[in-house]
N, C-alpha and C positions, 0 to 999 in steps of 0.2 A: 504494500500500500504506500501511498505518497503522503508524508506527514509534513505539515508546515509548522514551524516553531518561531515565535517571537518572544524574546526574553529580555526584559529591561530591569536593571538593578540600579537604584539610586542610593548613594551614600551621602548622608547628611552629617555635618560636624557641628557640635554645639558652639564651638569657637573655632575660627579658622586654624586648620592644621598647618604646620610648617612644611610638611611634605607627606606624600602617601605612596605606598608601593603595593601592587596587587599582582598575584599570580593567577592566571585565568586558564582553566582547563575546560573551555567552553566550545571547542571545535572538534567535531567528530572526524574519524578516519573511515575510509571505505573498507569493506570486507565482503565476504559472501552474504552476510546478513543485511548489509546496508550499502547504498550508493549515495554519495553526497552530490546532489544536483546543483545546489547553490548554497553558499554560506558566507556570512559577513559578520564581522565583529568590529565595533567602532565605539567611540566615546565622545562625549561633549566636553569642550574646554581644551585647554592647552595641556599637553602631556605626550609622552612617548609610548608607543605600543609596538613591542618587538616580538616576533614569532620565533620559536625554537622548538626542539623536542626534548623531553626529559628522558631519563634512562629507561623508562618503560616503553618509550616510543609514543607517548601521549603528546599531542600538540599543545604547547603552552605559550601563552602570550604574557609577556612581562609589561605591566603598566606602571609607569612612574610619573608622578605629578609633583612639580615644585610649587610650594606655597606662596602666599596663603591660599589654602584650599577650604572652601566652605561646602562644596558639593561635587560629587563625581557621578556621572550617569553613563552606564555601559549599555550598549545596544547590541543584541545578537538576533540575527534573523536568517532563516534558511529553509531549504526543503530537502528531505531525505526520502529515498525510495527504499523501503524495507521489504525483506523476504522472510517468511517463516521457515526456519531451518530445524524445527523441532528442538530448539535450544542449543544446537551444536554450533560452536564458533569456529569458523574456518576463514582463512584468508586475512586474518588480522596480523598486525605487527607483533612479533614475539622476540624479545631481547634476552630472555632468561630461560633456562631449562625448567621444566615443571617442578623439580625438587626445590627450587628457590622459594616457591610459594608454600613450603612447609614452615617457613620462618615465622616465629612469633613476633608480635609487637606489643607495646603496652596496651593498646586498644583491643587487641585480639587474643591476648594470652588466656588460655583456658585455665580456670581454677578447678578445684575439686568438684564443685557442683556441675560445671559444664562437662567435665570429663565423665562423671557418673551419668549425666543425662545422655551423652553421646553413646556410651556403652549400653545403657538400658534400652535406648531407642533403636540403635542400629547395630549393636554388637552381635546380634543373633544372625545377621546376614554376612555372607562371605564376599558377595559381589559389591564392589564400591558403588556401582550405579544404584543398587538397592539400598545401600547405606545412605547415599546422598538423598534419595527420595524419601526415606524414612525421616531424616532430619528435616527436610523441606516441609513435610506434613505435620511434624510434631511441634516445631517452633511456634507456629501461630496458636497452638493450643496452650502454650506456656506463657506467651507474651501478649499483652493487650496493646493495641495501637493507641498512643497517647502523645500528642504533639507538645504537651506541656511538661512531660515527665523527665526529659533528658536534654543534654546539650551536646555540642561538638566534642567535648572532652570526656564524655561518659564512656567508660569501657564496656565491652561486651559482657564481662563478668558482672559488673554493677547493674546493667540493664536486666540481665537474666535474674539476678537476685531480687530486683525490684518488681519484676514481672510485667514491665511495660516499657514502651519506647516508640521510636519511629523507624522507618525503613533502614536508616543507618544502623540502628541497634540490632534489628532483626538480622541484618547482614553480618555484623560483627559476631553475633552468636553463632550463625551458621558457619562462618569461616573458622571460628575457634573450635567448634565441635568437629568439623571435618578434619582439620589439622590434627586434632587429638586422636583421630582414627587413621592417621597417616595418609589422608587424602589431600593432595595439594589444592589449595583454595585461595581465591583472591577477591578483592573488593572491586565493584564496578559502579561508576557514577554515570547517570544519563537522564533520559526523559522517558516518560510513559504516557502514551496516548490513551485517554480514557473516553470512550464514546459517550457523548452527552455531557461531558465535563470539560469544556474548552478552557475556561479560566482555572488555573491551578495556583497553589501557593508556593510550590517548590518543585525542584526536580526529583529524581528517584534514585534509588540505589538497590543493587542486588549483588549476587555472588556468582562466581564461576568456579567449578571444580574440575580438576583434570582426572579423566577416567580412562582406563586402558581400552584400546580399540576405538574410542570415540574422540579422545582429545579433550579440549575445553568445552564444558557444557554449562549453560547458565541455569541458575536456580534463584527464584525470587521468594524468599521465605515470608515476606510481608503479605504476599498474595497466594502463596503455596502453589506456584506454577513455574514452569520454565519459560524463558523469554519467547515471545511471539513476534509477529510483524508489528506489534504496537510499541515495541521497545526501540529506543535510539541510544546507542552506546557512545559515551563520551571518553571516558578514561578508566584506567585500571591501576591497581596498586595493592600493596600488602594490607592497607586499611584505608579509612576515610582520609587521613591526612595526606596520603600519597595521591589520591584521586579526587580530592575536593574540587568542585567546579571553580570556587573562588577562595583564595586565601590571601591575606595581606596584613599590612601594619601601617601605622601612621605615626608621625612625630609631632608632639605638641601637647599642651595641656587642654584636652578637649574630650568629648564623648562622641562616639560614632553610633549612628542608627542607620538602618537601611530599609528601603521599600522594594518589594519585588513584584513585578507584573509579568506573568507568564501565560502565554496562550499556546496550546498544543492542539492542533486540529488536522483532520484530513484535508488535503488540498482540494478535493472535490467539495467538501463541506464549506471551506472558506470561500469558494467561488459561487456558492449557492445564493 
């Protein structure tokens, strides 16, 4: 299907900042799952926007703005042609062997509770595919979706103990549990087209697990499905911090607030 995305992020500073720096992983790459038909990223105001690749092969833009800075507005717009590949990821840029994605990070380190959950949920299976699907189905039964419960620094273990979180937390738990079963797993950031829900509050996150004979396969524990043609893949990493669509900092005695306007719609729908 053809998906049209417009994504605007506005940063407001209570007092003008002396400078601001942002790292933007907001540009998708092509693969067997998706073809980038058009894509543009821009900003309002004076600043430098430089494109590069990070060590995962993600496309990254570095945005730097010299102060005084009262507001920064980022504009992203484009169209993607997506294909349902039954969740199997092929044709993507791969910089590391799959065993690299067995590495723990502070956000994805499995504690005793997650290890026990993984073993009780999936330990009875010998096929990693069956184990991954068991985790996929069990995590939504243990975690309640709650946008107010966690933040960007919440670990998977803390979200699991609390029993609630957002897609980022569901993904961290899946990645933690999969790695505890010796299944390489990684974090994916992107967009999810939701029929009938054009206006959205944020992007989406899900996981990919490496399985023998299949390679990388996507699993969305927040929705208990593998990725379909409704998913647009932006970036990968060991955890949220590696794949976050926007990360940055500012200099000065001020407070930062942001507004997000996100529209995700089928191209046919947007032309109607």
